[in-house]
C-alpha positions in Angstrom: 47.4 -3.8 1.7 46.6 -0.5 -0.2 46.4 2.7 1.8 43.1 4.5 2.5 39.7 2.8 2.2 40.0 -1.0 2.0 39.1 -2.6 -1.3 37.8 -6.0 -2.4 41.4 -6.9 -3.4 42.6 -6.1 0.2 39.9 -8.5 1.6 40.8 -11.2 -0.9 44.5 -11.0 -0.1 43.9 -11.0 3.7 41.6 -14.0 3.4 43.6 -15.9 0.9 40.7 -16.2 -1.6 39.8 -14.7 -5.0 37.8 -11.5 -5.4 35.0 -13.5 -6.9 34.7 -15.4 -3.5 34.6 -12.1 -1.7 31.7 -10.9 -3.9 30.0 -14.3 -3.4 30.3 -13.8 0.4 28.0 -10.8 0.2 25.6 -11.9 -2.5 25.4 -15.8 -2.2 27.2 -16.9 1.0 25.5 -20.3 0.8 27.7 -21.2 -2.2 30.8 -20.9 -0.1 32.1 -23.4 2.4 31.9 -22.6 6.1 35.6 -22.3 6.4 35.8 -19.8 3.5 33.0 -17.8 4.9 34.8 -17.6 8.3 38.1 -16.4 6.7 36.4 -13.8 4.6 34.2 -12.6 7.5 37.3 -12.2 9.7 39.1 -10.2 7.0 36.0 -8.0 6.5 35.8 -7.3 10.2 39.5 -6.6 10.6 39.8 -4.3 7.7 36.4 -2.6 8.2 35.5 -3.3 4.5 32.1 -2.2 3.1 31.1 -3.4 -0.4 30.4 -0.7 -3.0 27.0 -1.2 -4.6 27.7 1.6 -7.0 31.0 0.1 -8.2 29.4 -3.3 -8.5 26.5 -1.8 -10.5 28.9 -0.1 -12.9 30.8 -3.4 -13.4 27.7 -5.5 -13.9 25.4 -2.9 -15.4 23.0 -3.7 -12.6 22.8 -2.8 -9.0 20.7 -5.7 -7.8 18.4 -3.1 -6.1 14.6 -2.9 -6.3 12.9 0.5 -6.3 9.5 1.2 -4.8 7.6 4.4 -5.4 4.6 4.9 -3.2 2.0 7.5 -2.3 1.8 9.0 1.1 -1.3 8.0 3.2 -0.4 10.2 6.1 -3.4 12.0 7.6 -2.9 15.8 7.9 -2.6 15.7 11.7 0.2 13.1 11.5 2.6 15.4 9.6 3.1 17.5 12.8 5.7 16.5 15.3 4.0 14.6 18.2 6.3 15.5 21.1 5.5 18.7 23.0 6.3 20.2 26.4 9.6 20.4 28.3 11.9 17.5 29.2 11.4 16.3 32.8 7.8 17.4 32.9 4.7 15.2 32.5 1.8 17.0 30.8 -1.8 16.1 31.8 -4.5 16.4 29.3 -8.2 15.4 29.0 -8.8 13.9 25.6 -12.0 12.7 24.1 -13.5 12.5 20.6 -10.1 12.0 18.9 -9.9 9.0 16.5 -6.9 6.8 17.0 -4.0 6.8 14.5 -4.3 4.5 11.5 -1.4 2.2 10.9 -0.7 0.1 9.0 -2.6 1.2 5.9 -2.7 -0.1 2.3 0.7 1.3 1.2 2.3 0.2 4.5 1.1 -3.4 3.9 2.2 -3.4 0.3 5.6 -2.1 1.3 5.8 -4.9 3.9 5.2 -7.5 1.2 7.9 -6.0 -1.0 10.3 -6.1 2.0 9.4 -9.7 2.7 10.1 -10.8 -0.8 13.3 -8.8 -1.1 14.5 -10.4 2.1 13.9 -13.9 0.8 15.7 -13.0 -2.5 18.5 -11.0 -0.7 17.7 -7.9 -2.7 18.4 -4.4 -1.5 15.4 -2.0 -1.6 15.1 1.7 -2.0 11.8 3.5 -1.2 10.4 6.9 -2.1 7.0 8.5 -2.0 4.9 11.5 -3.1 1.8 13.1 -1.7 -0.9 15.5 -3.1 1.1 18.5 -1.9 4.1 17.5 -4.0 6.1 16.6 -0.9 8.5 13.7 -1.1 11.0 12.6 -3.7 10.9 12.3 -7.5 10.3 8.9 -9.1 13.4 9.3 -11.2 15.5 9.5 -8.0 14.2 6.1 -7.0 14.3 4.5 -10.5 17.8 5.7 -11.1 19.1 3.7 -8.1 17.4 0.4 -9.0 17.3 -2.1 -11.8 13.6 -1.7 -12.0 10.8 0.1 -10.0 7.5 -0.9 -8.5 4.9 2.0 -8.7 1.8 2.3 -6.5 -1.3 4.1 -8.0 -1.9 7.8 -8.2 1.7 8.8 -8.0 2.9 9.7 -11.5 1.5 10.6 -14.9 1.1 8.2 -17.8 3.7 10.2 -19.8 6.2 9.9 -17.0 5.6 6.1 -16.8 5.9 5.9 -20.6 9.3 7.5 -20.6 10.5 5.5 -17.6 9.4 2.1 -19.1 11.7 2.7 -22.1 14.7 2.4 -19.9 13.7 0.4 -16.8 11.4 -2.6 -16.0 8.2 -1.2 -14.4 5.6 -3.1 -12.3 2.4 -1.2 -11.5 0.4 -2.0 -8.4 -3.4 -1.7 -8.2 -3.6 0.0 -11.6 -3.9 -1.1 -15.2 -1.1 -0.6 -17.7 -1.9 2.4 -19.8 -1.6 2.1 -23.6 1.9 2.4 -25.0 3.6 1.5 -21.8 5.7 -1.7 -21.5 5.0 -2.6 -17.9 3.6 -5.4 -15.8 0.8 -5.0 -13.3 -0.6 -6.7 -10.2 -4.0 -5.9 -8.8 -7.0 -7.4 -7.1 -10.6 -8.1 -8.0 -11.9 -4.7 -6.9 -15.2 -4.9 -8.8 -16.0 -8.4 -7.7 -15.2 -7.6 -4.0 -17.6 -4.7 -3.8 -20.3 -6.6 -5.8 -20.1 -9.3 -3.2 -20.4 -7.1 -0.1 -23.3 -5.2 -1.7 -25.0 -8.5 -2.6 -24.5 -9.7 1.0 -26.2 -6.5 2.3 -29.1 -6.8 -0.1 -29.7 -10.6 -0.1 -28.7 -11.6 3.5 -29.7 -8.4 5.4 -32.5 -7.2 3.2 -31.0 -3.8 2.5 -33.0 -1.9 -0.1 -31.6 1.6 0.1 -27.9 2.5 -0.2 -25.5 5.3 0.0 -21.9 5.1 -1.5 -19.1 6.9 0.3 -15.6 7.5 -1.0 -13.6 8.2 -4.1 -14.7 7.0 -7.6 -11.6 8.4 -9.3 -8.8 6.1 -10.5 -9.0 2.6 -11.9 -9.3 0.7 -8.7 -12.0 3.0 -7.2 -13.9 3.1 -10.5 -14.0 -0.7 -10.5 -15.3 -0.7 -6.9 -18.1 1.6 -7.8 -19.0 -0.5 -10.8 -19.3 -3.5 -8.5 -21.6 -1.6 -6.2 -23.7 -0.3 -9.2 -23.9 -3.6 -10.8 -25.1 -5.5 -7.7 -27.9 -2.9 -7.2 -29.0 -2.9 -10.9 -29.2 -6.7 -10.9 -31.7 -6.5 -8.1 -33.7 -3.5 -9.5 -32.6 -1.3 -6.6 -31.9 2.4 -7.1 -28.3 3.5 -7.7 -27.3 6.8 -6.0 -26.6 9.5 -8.5 -23.3 10.4 -6.8 -21.4 9.4 -3.6 -22.8 10.6 -0.3 -19.2 12.0 0.2 -16.4 11.7 -2.3 -13.3 11.8 -0.2 -10.9 9.0 0.6 -8.9 9.7 3.8 -10.4 9.3 7.2 -9.9 12.9 8.3 -11.3 14.4 5.1 -14.3 12.0 5.3 -15.0 13.1 8.9 -15.0 16.8 7.7 -17.2 15.9 4.7 -19.8 13.8 6.6 -20.0 16.4 9.4 -20.6 19.1 6.8 -23.3 17.0 5.0 -25.3 16.4 8.2 -24.9 20.1 9.2 -26.2 21.3 5.8 -29.1 18.8 5.8 -30.1 17.8 9.3 -32.9 15.7 7.9 -30.3 13.2 6.7 -30.2 11.8 10.3 -33.9 10.7 10.0 -33.7 9.6 6.4 -30.8 7.2 6.5 -30.4 4.4 4.0 -30.3 0.8 5.0 -26.5 0.6 4.2 -23.5 2.8 3.4 -21.0 1.0 1.2 -17.6 2.7 1.4 -14.7 2.6 -1.1 -12.1 2.0 1.5 -11.7 1.2 5.2 -10.3 4.7 5.9 -13.5 6.2 4.5 -15.6 3.7 6.4 -13.9 4.5 9.7 -14.5 8.2 9.1 -18.2 7.5 8.5 -18.4 5.4 11.7 -16.8 8.1 13.7 -19.3 10.8 12.7 -22.3 8.5 13.0 -21.2 7.8 16.6 -20.9 11.5 17.3 -24.5 11.9 16.1 -25.8 9.1 18.2 -26.7 7.0 15.1 -26.4 3.3 15.9 -24.5 1.0 13.5 -25.7 -1.5 12.4 -29.2 -1.0 14.1 -30.0 2.1 12.1 -27.6 1.8 9.2 -25.0 -0.8 8.1 -21.5 0.3 7.1 -18.9 -1.6 5.1 -15.3 -0.9 3.9 -12.7 -2.2 1.5 -9.0 -3.1 2.2 -8.9 -5.1 5.4 -6.6 -2.8 7.4 -6.1 -3.7 11.1 -7.9 -0.7 12.4 -11.2 -2.1 11.0 -10.9 -5.1 13.3 -10.8 -3.0 16.5 -13.3 -0.3 15.5 -16.6 -0.1 17.2 -18.5 -1.9 15.8 -15.9 -4.1 14.1 -15.9 -3.2 10.4 -17.2 -5.6 7.7 -14.9 -5.2 4.8 -13.4 -6.7 1.6 -9.9 -7.8 2.5 -7.4 -7.5 -0.3 -4.1 -9.4 0.0 -2.0 -6.2 0.4 1.3 -7.9 1.4 0.9 -10.4 -1.5 0.5 -7.5 -3.9 4.0 -6.4 -2.9 5.5 -9.9 -3.0 4.0 -10.6 -6.5 5.3 -7.2 -7.7 8.8 -8.2 -6.8 8.4 -11.5 -8.5 7.2 -9.9 -11.7 10.0 -7.4 -11.6 12.6 -10.2 -11.3 11.0 -12.1 -14.1 11.3 -9.1 -16.3 14.9 -8.6 -15.4 15.7 -12.3 -16.0 13.9 -12.7 -19.3 14.1 -9.2 -20.6 10.4 -9.5 -21.4 7.3 -8.0 -19.8 5.6 -10.8 -17.8 2.1 -9.5 -18.0 -0.7 -8.8 -15.5 -1.8 -10.7 -12.4 -5.2 -10.3 -10.6 -5.4 -11.6 -7.1 -8.6 -12.7 -5.3 -10.2 -10.9 -2.4 -12.1 -12.1 0.7 -15.4 -10.8 2.2 -14.8 -10.4 6.0 -18.1 -10.3 7.9 -18.2 -8.4 11.2 -20.8 -6.5 13.2 -21.0 -3.3 11.2 -23.1 -4.9 8.5 -25.4 -6.7 11.0 -23.7 -10.0 11.2 -23.1 -11.5 14.7 
C-alpha cells in the first residue's frame, strides 16, 4: 500500500478488485455482487478511504453534482441568534402579540424537492443563496462546483444568467427564460391560480369590492396580479389602481399594513369584501394586523393567499390559498437538468398545475 492518504488503487488491491469496481461501489453499488460489495466495504473501512469528487470530476470532466442557487426568505428577526441568557439559568418572559416563525417556506419546499430527487438519483447537491442585502454566496461559486445549476427567481441578473448558460446547463424555477439564454424552466400556473381564487370570492361568496396585497414585481407576481385583474374585469368589477400594500415578507407586510391604518383610520370602516394576497407570507401578515385591530376574518373581510405553506393551515382562521406543488418544482428541475446533461440539448419549459385550497379565511366552512 502507498504511504500517506489511501487511494482508489490501495482499496482495489486490498479488496482484490479493479479500480472500476471501487468506483462502481460508490456510484452504482447495485451493479456489484453482494460479495464484491462486502470486500470493497471492508477495505474502505480498514483503510479509511474517502473518494475524491474533485479528482473524479477532472478525469470524467463532470462532478456528478447538482448546484442549487436560491434566495433567502429569512425574516429580519430570524437573522439574530435566538439563544440568550446564562447557562444554568431559566429566563421567564411574558410574551404576547408575536407571530410564530414561518417554516418551511417556498424556497425551503423547493429545496426539499431537489433533495428528494437527488436522493433517488444518487446525486450530490451543493446549495447557495443570496438575499436583498447581498449576504450569502456568489452564483459562480455554486455553478463552478456542479455540472449544472438550478436557479430560483430574483437572485441574479439576466446578464449573469446569459454568461453562465454558455458554459453550464441552467434550469430556472418559477421564472421565464429571458431572451438569448439557453436554459430550461419549470413554473406553475400563477395567473390561473389567482384568477380561480378571485372567481371563487366573487361568484361563490358574492364579493364585489377587492384589495390586492403584495408584490407585483417579477414574472410570477406579475402573472398573479394579471389573474386577479382579469377575473374582476370579466365580471365588470372595479380593479384597484395599486396594491393596498406592496411588500412580500410577513414582517414587512405587518409594518406596511399597520402604517396604512395609522395614516388612514377610516380604512377600518371602509373595508372591501375581500383582500387577495400575492403570497401566503403576505396574507399571514395581513391576518396578524387585522386581528390586532379587532377586525374579524372572514365576517368583515375575506383574506386569501398563494403558495400553500404549512403556516397557513394553522393560522387563525385557516388560510384559503392557491397551493403550488413546491416540492415538485424542485424534482422537475433536477429532471430537466439531467435531461440537458444527457442529451446536450435544452429540454424546454414545464408548467405545473395548482390547486385551490378552501379554508375559513374566505368564508368557507
